[in-house]
N, C-alpha and C positions, 0 to 999 in steps of 0.2 A: 577504473581502467577500462571496463567494458563500455562505459558511456563515452570515454575519449575515443575509443576505436570506432564506435558507431558514428560520432561526429566526423571522424576522419573519412570514413567510407562515403557518407553523404556529401561531404565537401568535395571529394574526388569525383563523384558522379556529377555534381553540379558543374564542376570545372570542365569535365569531359563534354557535357552537353553544350557548354559555351563554345567549345571548339568545333561542334558539329559531329564529333565522333560518337558521342553517347547517344545522340538521336538515332543514328543509323544502327548502332548496336542494339538499342532497345526496341526499335521499330519491328513489328511483326510482319512477315511476308503475307501478302494478300493471296487469295486463291482465285485462279482463273479456270473456269469450267470449259472443257472441250467435249462436245458431243460427237460420238462416232455412230453413224448409221450404216449398217452393212449386213450382208448375208453371213450369218454365223452358223447357220445350219442349212441343210438342203443342198441341192446341186451347186448353187452359187457360192457355197462356203469354201470351195477350193481357191477362190479369189478373195472373198470377204473376210474370212478368219485371219489369213496372213496379213491383210491390210489392217485389221483391228489390232493385231499383235504389234505391227510396225509402229502404229500411232502410240501405243502404250510404251514401247521401248524408247521412242524418241522423246516422249514426255519425261520419262525417268532420267534420260541422259541430261536433258535441259535442267531438270530439278537438281540433279547431282552437281551441276556446274554453277548453281546459284540461281537458276530461274530466269525469268524475262525481266529486264530492266526497262521500265516505261516511265520516263520523266523521273519524278521523285519516288515512284512506287516500284516495288519488286514483287513479281508474281511467281508462284509455284503452280504447276499445272495439275489439274485433276481430271481424269478421263472417265466419261460415262459412256458405256458401249451398249447399243441396242441392236437386236436381231430383227432385220426386216424380211428375212427368208427369201430375198429377191422378189418380193411380192409388192406391187404398187400400193395396195391398200395398207398393208403392214408398214410400208415405208412412210406413207403419209401420216399414219397414226403415231409412228415412232418419232418422227420429226416434230409433230405437234406437241407431244409430251416433252421432248427435249426443250422446246422453246417456251411453251406455256407453263409447264409444271416445274421444270428444272432451272429455267432462266438462262439457258445456254444461248450465247451469241455467236459461237463459232462451231460450225458443223463440218465434220471431216468424214472420210471413208468413201462410200458410194462406189461399189464394184460393178453393179449390174444395171444395164441401161433402162429396162422397164421400170424398175422401182425408182431409179434416179430421175427419170423423166417425169414421173408423177410428182416428185418433190419440186423439181425445177419449174413446174407449171404454176406454182403459187409463191415461190420463195422471194420473188422481187418485192412482194408486199410486206415482207418481214424485216425487222431491224437486226439482220444477222449477216454473217459472211459464210458462204457455202463453198467448200473446196472439194471438187469431185476427183476421184482417182481412176480406177480401171474402166468405168463405164464408157463405152466407145461410140454410142449413138451420136450422129452428127448434130442433130437438132438441139442437143443439150447446150451447146455454146453458139449455135447459129442464131439464136434469138437475141444475143447480145445482152443478156440479163446482167445488170450492173453490179450485182453482189454475188455473182457466181463465177468461179474460175475452175479450170480443169487442168490437171497435170499430165494426163495421157492424151495423145493425139487421137482425133477421130478415126474410125475404121477405114474410111475411104482415102484418107491421106496415105495410109499404108497400102491399101489395095492397088492403087495406081502404080506404086513402085514395084509391087509384087508381080503385076501383070507384065511389066516391062522385063523383069528378071526372067520369068518363065518363058516369055517369047524369045528372048535372046538365047535361051538354052535349047531352042529348036522345037518346042511343043507346038503342034498344029491343031490337034483335036484333044481337048481337055474335058474330062467328065467331072462333074461337081456333085459331092454329097455333103449335106450339112444342115444346119438349123436355118433353113431358108424362110422360115416364118418369123425370124427375128430380124428387125430392121437393120441393125448395124452390120450383120453378116451380109445382108443383101446389098448394103451400101458398099461394103468391101468388094463384093462380087461385081457390082456394076462398074466400079472403077477398074478392077482387074480385067474385066472383059473388054472394056474400051481400049486399054493399053495393049492387051494381048492382040487385038485385031490389027493394031498398027504394024505388027510384025508378021501378019498373015495367019494368025491363029484364031480359033473359034471354040466356043463351048458347045459340046455335042450332047450333053445330058445334064439335067438338074434334078437330083433326087434329094428328098428331104428326110431328116430324122428328128425325133423329139428328144428333149433333154433326158428322158428316162428310158429311151430305147437302148436295147443292148444287143439285139439280133439284127445285124445289118446285112444279112445274107440276101434278102429280096432286092435291096437297092444295088448291092454289088453285083448280083447276077444280071440285072438289067444293064448295068454299066459294062460289064465284061463282054456282053453280046455285041456291043458297039465297037469293040476293039480300039479304045482310045490310046493315045500315046502318053497320057499323063492323067493323074487323079488329083483333084483339089478338094481338101476336107476343111469345112468351116464349122466350128462348134466348140463347145466346152470340152475340157480335157477328157473326161471319162467316155462320152460317146465317140469322140474322135479316136481315142485309143482303141475302142472296139472295131472301128472301121479299119485302122491300120492292121490290127491283129487278124481280123477275118479276111482281109484282102490277101494276106500271105497264106492263110489256111486254104483259100480258094485257088492258090497258085497264080495270082495276078502279079506278074513281074513287070512293073512299070514305075516310072518316077512318081513319088507321092509327095505332094506339097500340102501345107496346111496353114491355117491361121487360128491358132489355139492358145498359145502361151502354155505355161505349166512346167513344173519341175520334172526332173528325171524320176524322182520318187513317186510323183503323182501318176505318170504314165506307166511305170512299172507295176503299179497295182493291178493293171489290166493286161498289158502286153509284155512279152519278154523283150529283152534287149535285142535279140536276134530278129524278132518280128518288127522292131522299130528301126533296125539298121537301114541307113540311107534316107530316112524320111527328112524332108525339109520343113522348117517352120519359118514363114515369112511374116514378120511381125516387128513391132517396135523393138529396138535393141534391148531395152529393159535391163534386167540384172545379169549382164554378161561381163564377167571379170575381164576378159581379154579386150573388151571394147571400152572399159571404164577406167577410172583412176583409183587411187588407194582407198577412197571412201567406200567403194563397193566391197573390197576385201574386208575392211573393218566391219561393215554392215553384216555381211554374211557370217563372219566369225561370231559377232555379238548376238545375232539373232539365233544362230544354231545353238550356242551355249545357253541362251535364256530359255528357248522353247523346245529344245531337244530334237529339232528337225530343221532341214535347210529351208530358207525362205522361198516362196514362189517368185518367179521372175517379175511379176507385176506388183509385188508388195511394196517396193520403194515408192511407188506413186503416192501412197499414203504417208510413208515416212517423210518424204520431202514436203508434203503439205504442212507438217508441224513446223518445219524450219522456215517455210514461207511465212507462216503465221508469226513465228518468233521474230524474224527479221523485219516484217512489216509493222508489228506492234512497237518494236524498238525504234524504228524510223519515224513512226507516228508520234511516239512519246506518250501514248495513251492507249490503254486496253479497253476502256469503256466506250469510247467514241468510234463506232464502227465506220462512220463516214471517213474519218481520218485514216483508219486502217485500210479501208478499201482504196483510198487514194494512194497510199504507200504501196499496196500490192501492184497497182497499175504501172508504177514506175520502177518496180523492183528488178534488179538484175538477178541472175541465177545465184542462189545462196551458196556460199563456199562449202556448206555441209551437205549439199544435195548429192544423192547417189546416182540418179539417172543422168544420161548424157543429153542435155537440153540444147536445142538449136534456137538461140534468141531471135526475136523478130524486132528489127530496129533497135537492138541493144537491150531490150527488156525480155524478161522471162515469158510474160503473157502478152499476146497481141490485143488489139482493140476489141476482140470478141470475148476476151477472158480465156483464151486458149493458149496453152503451152504446147511445144512440139519437142519430141525426142527423136533421135535418129532412128531410122528403120534399118533392120538387118536381116541377112539370110543366114539361117542356122541349120545345121545338119546333124542328125543323130549318128554318131560314130563311136562304136565300141563302148556303148553304155552311157553316153552322155551327149548333151547338146554342145556342138562346137560352132563357135562364131566363124563364119567364112568371109563375109564381106558386108559392107554397108550397102543399103539400097538408096541411092541418091534421091533426095526429095527437096522441093522448093517451098520453104515456109511462106515466103511473101506471096507467091502465086496462090497457094492454098488459102492463106489468110484473107486475101481479097475475094476469092471465091466464096468463102464462108460468109463474109460480110455482104456479098451481093445477093445471097439467097435469103437474107433476113426478111421475114414477113411473108415469104412465099409458102 
């Protein structure tokens, strides 16, 4: 009887294989490695750690839904996360390990411009796909590196829109305090200043702070003596929050604008809600529920449940990277051939799973420079939270052509 049952099982399996069902049922999923390079500790971690979390969450979602189907193969994602501490040398070493030791072909994350630029300088020589998130330095995509794509728009794409906005609000003498030794902040400021001048405004002071500075009294005292009618703050969340807090402590009652990003939770670690009241943040729309579709609400709910804290506004840049990769691999029908995947990314429309509000260029998510664009927005701190007030209109085609025109300069 046992022998008869055994023969029946074997016959059933052979029959199933003949129909093709058994081959699929018995075939094992393949593993696809994703390497995350980001700032997981240090000042840059306010951007890098949420990005790393977002990649992990997206990978788990995709795996739970069956993985990535590429031709006859099915892949489950495995994420390897490395901490580059927002340091160029650490980033170079991290990516070399991911490529040379771990065999990673797909690199995601990249929140900070200095470390990302170091990797971008050599990545064209590697058989990999590099997807950049929050890093905003213009040069990262101005080179037109064929295997590099960025989901966040460059800083000056936003700076120009911000300068127009502040000028229309009547500011004539604007004082600036920020990380002015960091190129993407200076690029934002150059574009801001150019557009502000068109409405008759000007910059009357440029004061610098470092990433680790916490006492902004000297800079604010100099600025106050000039009696400006607006303040522009450019920098990472924590030092910017100290500027906002100490400006109110010094009795400076003037409009405060910023280019910082960051969640309410991150700002409230330094400044009170009352000290933040009325502050503007002029930045990409990012994770703003009022300006986005249902994907954003789902993302916020899932992230908060999984990690016990709300996601940072810029974290979906990395989340969307994973779905760009998924859709490109499926379109290419091959996860091993990076050339086919790169070709698929170049013609990719915005994935239906994307959280951010992307502005396509000629119908595709990325332009010829490998650059994607999200809408820019004006946000104001009102009663304990950032409130989306309006879009800052921006022309992707004009900027894309500008980016292409400076290639090699």
